[in-house]
C-alpha positions as CSV (number, residue, x, y, z in Angstrom):
1,M,-11.1,17.6,-3.2
2,K,-9.8,20.5,-1.0
3,L,-8.9,20.8,2.8
4,S,-7.8,23.7,5.2
5,Y,-4.5,22.3,6.7
6,Y,-3.4,22.8,10.4
7,P,0.0,21.4,10.9
8,G,0.7,22.6,14.6
9,C,4.1,23.1,16.0
10,S,5.3,19.3,16.2
11,L,4.9,18.8,12.4
12,H,7.0,21.8,11.7
13,S,9.9,20.8,14.1
14,T,10.1,17.4,15.7
15,A,7.8,15.4,13.9
16,A,8.6,17.2,10.3
17,E,8.8,13.5,8.5
18,F,4.9,13.1,9.7
19,S,4.0,16.8,7.7
20,A,6.1,15.8,4.5
21,S,4.7,12.6,4.4
22,T,1.1,13.8,4.9
23,E,1.5,16.7,2.1
24,A,3.3,13.9,-0.1
25,L,0.5,11.4,0.1
26,F,-2.2,14.0,-0.7
27,Q,-0.6,15.2,-3.3
28,A,-0.2,12.1,-4.7
29,L,-4.0,11.4,-4.1
30,G,-4.9,14.7,-5.7
31,V,-6.1,15.9,-2.6
32,E,-5.5,19.9,-2.0
33,L,-4.1,20.9,1.4
34,R,-4.3,24.6,1.8
35,E,-2.2,25.4,5.1
36,L,-3.8,28.0,7.3
37,E,-2.3,31.7,7.1
38,D,-1.3,32.8,10.6
39,W,-1.8,30.1,12.8
40,C,-0.8,29.6,16.0
41,C,0.1,27.1,18.5
42,C,-2.8,25.1,19.9
43,G,-1.9,25.0,23.6
44,A,-1.0,21.5,23.5
45,T,0.2,19.4,25.2
46,S,0.5,21.7,28.8
47,G,-1.5,24.7,28.0
48,H,-4.7,23.6,29.6
49,S,-2.8,23.0,32.5
50,L,-1.5,26.8,32.8
51,S,-4.3,28.6,31.8
52,G,-7.7,27.5,31.3
53,Y,-8.6,30.6,29.0
54,L,-5.7,30.0,26.7
55,S,-6.8,26.3,26.4
56,H,-9.4,27.6,24.6
57,A,-8.5,30.6,23.0
58,L,-5.3,29.5,21.1
59,P,-7.1,26.9,19.4
60,L,-10.8,29.1,19.0
61,H,-8.1,31.5,17.1
62,N,-7.2,28.4,14.6
63,L,-11.1,27.6,14.3
64,I,-12.0,31.1,13.1
65,L,-9.2,31.1,10.6
66,A,-10.6,27.9,9.1
67,E,-13.9,28.9,9.2
68,T,-12.9,31.6,7.1
69,A,-11.2,29.5,4.3
70,G,-14.5,27.2,4.5
71,D,-13.3,23.9,4.0
72,D,-12.7,20.8,6.2
73,L,-10.0,21.0,8.9
74,L,-7.1,18.4,8.2
75,V,-5.3,17.9,11.8
76,P,-2.3,15.1,11.8
77,C,-1.2,16.1,15.1
78,A,-3.4,14.0,17.9
79,A,-2.6,16.7,20.5
80,C,-3.7,19.3,18.3
81,Y,-6.8,17.5,17.0
82,N,-8.3,16.8,20.7
83,S,-7.5,20.3,21.4
84,L,-9.3,22.1,18.7
85,K,-12.1,19.3,19.5
86,T,-11.9,20.1,23.0
87,A,-12.6,23.6,22.2
88,Q,-15.4,23.3,20.1
89,T,-16.8,21.5,22.3
90,F,-16.7,24.0,25.1
91,M,-17.8,27.0,22.7
92,A,-20.8,24.9,21.9
93,T,-22.2,24.9,25.2
94,G,-22.8,28.5,24.7
95,G,-22.0,29.3,28.1
96,E,-21.4,33.0,29.7
97,E,-17.8,32.2,29.5
98,A,-18.0,30.5,25.8
99,V,-19.9,33.8,24.7
100,G,-17.4,36.1,26.2
101,L,-14.4,34.1,25.0
102,N,-16.0,34.5,21.3
103,R,-16.1,38.1,21.7
104,Q,-12.9,38.6,23.1
105,V,-11.3,36.5,20.0
106,A,-13.3,38.3,17.5
107,A,-12.3,41.7,18.9
108,A,-8.4,40.5,17.5
109,L,-9.7,38.7,14.5
110,G,-12.8,40.6,13.4
111,R,-15.0,37.5,13.0
112,E,-16.6,35.5,15.5
113,Y,-16.6,31.8,15.6
114,Q,-20.0,30.3,14.2
115,G,-19.6,26.5,15.2
116,Q,-19.5,25.7,11.2
117,I,-16.3,24.2,10.9
118,R,-15.2,20.4,10.7
119,V,-12.4,19.4,12.4
120,R,-10.8,16.1,11.2
121,H,-8.1,14.0,12.2
122,V,-5.9,12.6,9.4
123,I,-7.0,8.7,10.0
124,D,-10.7,10.0,9.6
125,V,-10.0,11.6,6.4
126,L,-7.7,9.2,5.1
127,A,-10.7,6.2,5.7
128,D,-13.4,8.6,4.1
129,P,-14.5,6.5,1.3
130,R,-13.9,9.0,-1.4
131,V,-10.2,8.6,-0.2
132,E,-9.7,5.4,0.6
133,Q,-11.2,4.9,-3.5
134,L,-8.4,7.3,-4.3
135,I,-5.8,5.1,-2.3
136,K,-7.0,2.2,-4.2
137,E,-6.4,3.7,-7.5
138,H,-2.8,4.9,-6.4
139,L,-1.4,1.5,-4.7
140,Q,2.0,0.7,-6.1
141,K,3.4,-1.6,-3.6
142,D,1.9,-4.2,-1.4
143,L,2.8,-4.3,2.3
144,A,3.5,-8.1,1.4
145,A,1.1,-8.8,4.8
146,L,3.6,-7.2,6.9
147,P,2.2,-8.0,10.1
148,L,1.5,-3.8,12.1
149,A,0.3,-2.7,15.1
150,S,-2.1,0.1,15.0
151,Y,-1.5,2.5,17.7
152,Y,-4.0,5.2,18.7
153,G,-2.6,6.1,22.2
154,C,-5.4,8.6,24.1
155,L,-5.8,11.8,22.5
156,L,-7.7,10.2,19.4
157,T,-10.5,8.2,21.3
158,R,-10.4,10.0,24.6
159,P,-13.2,11.8,25.7
160,P,-14.8,9.8,23.4
161,K,-18.1,12.1,23.2
162,V,-15.3,14.7,22.4
163,A,-12.4,13.3,20.3
164,S,-13.2,10.3,18.6
165,F,-14.2,9.5,15.1
166,E,-14.2,6.2,15.9
167,A,-17.7,3.8,16.1
168,N,-16.1,2.3,19.1
169,P,-12.9,4.4,20.7
170,E,-12.2,1.7,22.6
171,Q,-11.7,-1.2,19.8
172,P,-10.8,1.6,17.2
173,R,-10.5,0.3,13.4
174,L,-9.8,2.6,11.0
175,M,-5.9,2.4,11.1
176,D,-6.4,-1.1,10.7
177,Q,-8.6,-0.6,7.5
178,L,-6.2,1.2,6.1
179,L,-3.5,-0.7,6.5
180,T,-5.4,-3.5,5.3
181,L,-6.4,-1.6,2.3
182,A,-2.4,-1.1,1.6
183,G,-1.7,-4.9,2.1
184,G,-0.4,-4.9,5.2
185,R,-1.7,-7.0,7.8
186,P,-3.1,-5.4,11.2
187,V,-2.5,-7.6,14.2
188,T,-4.9,-7.7,17.4
189,W,-3.3,-6.7,20.2
190,S,-4.1,-5.0,23.7
191,H,-2.2,-2.1,23.9
192,K,-3.8,0.0,20.5
193,N,-5.3,2.9,22.9
194,E,-2.8,2.4,25.8
195,C,-0.8,5.9,27.1
196,C,2.6,5.8,26.0
197,G,3.4,8.6,28.9
198,A,2.9,11.8,26.7
199,S,5.3,14.5,27.5
200,L,6.0,12.7,31.5
201,A,9.3,11.7,28.8
202,I,11.1,15.2,29.8
203,P,10.1,15.4,33.6
204,Q,9.5,11.6,34.3
205,P,11.4,9.3,31.5
206,Q,11.4,6.5,33.7
207,I,7.6,6.3,33.7
208,V,7.4,6.5,29.9
209,E,10.4,4.0,29.7
210,Q,8.0,1.6,31.3
211,L,5.0,2.4,29.5
212,V,6.8,2.2,26.6
213,G,8.2,-1.3,27.1
214,K,4.8,-2.6,27.8
215,I,3.5,-1.4,24.7
216,V,6.4,-2.9,22.7
217,A,6.1,-6.2,24.3
218,A,2.5,-6.2,23.9
219,A,3.2,-5.6,20.0
220,R,5.7,-8.2,19.9
221,R,3.4,-10.6,21.5
222,A,1.0,-10.4,19.0
223,G,3.5,-10.9,16.3
224,A,3.9,-7.5,14.7
225,Q,6.8,-6.6,13.1
226,A,6.5,-2.7,13.5
227,I,4.2,-0.2,15.2
228,V,2.0,2.3,13.0
229,T,1.0,5.7,14.8
230,A,-0.6,9.1,13.8
231,C,0.3,10.9,17.2
232,P,3.9,12.7,16.7
233,L,4.4,12.4,20.6
234,C,3.4,8.9,20.7
235,Q,6.1,8.2,17.9
236,T,9.0,10.1,19.6
237,N,8.0,8.0,22.6
238,L,8.0,4.7,21.3
239,D,11.1,5.5,18.6
240,S,13.6,6.9,21.6
241,R,12.2,5.1,24.3
242,Q,12.2,1.4,24.0
243,P,14.6,-1.3,24.6
244,G,17.0,-1.0,22.1
245,G,18.6,-3.9,19.8
246,S,17.0,-6.4,17.7
247,E,14.2,-6.3,20.1
248,A,13.4,-2.4,18.9
249,L,10.2,-2.2,16.7
250,P,10.4,0.6,14.1
251,V,7.6,3.1,14.5
252,F,5.7,4.5,11.3
253,F,4.0,7.4,11.0
254,I,0.7,6.0,9.0
255,T,1.0,8.8,6.4
256,E,4.6,7.3,5.8
257,I,3.5,3.5,5.6
258,L,0.4,4.9,2.9
259,G,2.9,6.9,1.1
260,L,5.4,3.7,0.4
261,A,2.5,1.7,-0.7
262,V,1.4,4.3,-3.2
263,G,5.1,4.6,-4.5
264,L,6.5,7.6,-2.8
265,D,10.4,8.0,-2.3
266,A,10.1,7.3,1.8
267,T,14.3,8.0,2.0
268,P,13.6,11.6,3.4
269,W,11.0,10.3,6.3
270,L,12.4,7.1,7.7
271,K,16.4,8.4,7.4
272,K,15.1,10.6,10.6
273,H,13.4,7.5,12.8
274,L,15.6,6.4,15.4
275,V,14.9,2.7,15.0
276,D,16.0,2.2,11.4
277,P,12.7,0.7,9.4
278,R,14.3,0.0,6.6
279,P,15.8,-3.1,6.8
280,L,12.8,-4.2,7.8
281,L,11.2,-3.4,4.1
282,Q,14.5,-4.7,2.8
283,Q,13.5,-8.0,4.3
284,Q,9.6,-7.7,2.9
285,G,11.0,-7.2,-0.5
286,L,9.9,-3.5,0.0
287,R,12.2,-0.8,-0.7
288,A,11.8,3.0,0.5
289,V,13.3,4.7,-2.9
290,S,10.3,3.9,-5.6
């Protein structure tokens, strides 16, 4: 199985552990990732508020590159995924603006967008029956029924007709399915797709602290001992803006927790976390090093 790979800006910077764990996990599963050559920023998260043109032109550039490569496009970042899917929806209208934009971008790249590329988030790919089977075959560690809260945030389920890959965007289940496969125990809770405040962490940090506090409190009420997400900005906010001390919950990326389950050395990823997840893993008899 081969996939084109669009890491986006966050996975090359603040969420480097998401990129490293994603690449290591798929390599362990025997799935080949080919990073797009000459990819550019998709404009997330502020591009749409500054320029409607760029909010479509930037992701369209990457969609055309992916079409040229020919394989499904793996996009781990929730904001990038939403941006690329939104651009696809815009282009599918076939309106005058979409046609004009296609011609302008084609003048730079030498190729028009054909609407043939499939954009897939990392959760969607991991829950593919073919990949799930590979995970089963490679499992080395049972997560010891560790209670985990699957957290989607906003951009993986909204707007549902554009971005969601879940059968029920209001009650997404694929991340729970993956955690169960690895021996974890996903909790049932109320804040699975509530907003964490996103990039308001910079201009309005108090708002993000309030929202993150409610999310973490809900996870704790449900019995979770850690939160699992697949969004770089969500992970940053939850990891850095929640109350500290013994009340703080570790926040894993889905690829980190699955990488641990298939026996990968998770130490390089986990040491980057502000809320250190290693004590929790040790308590559960799980070690970060294979």
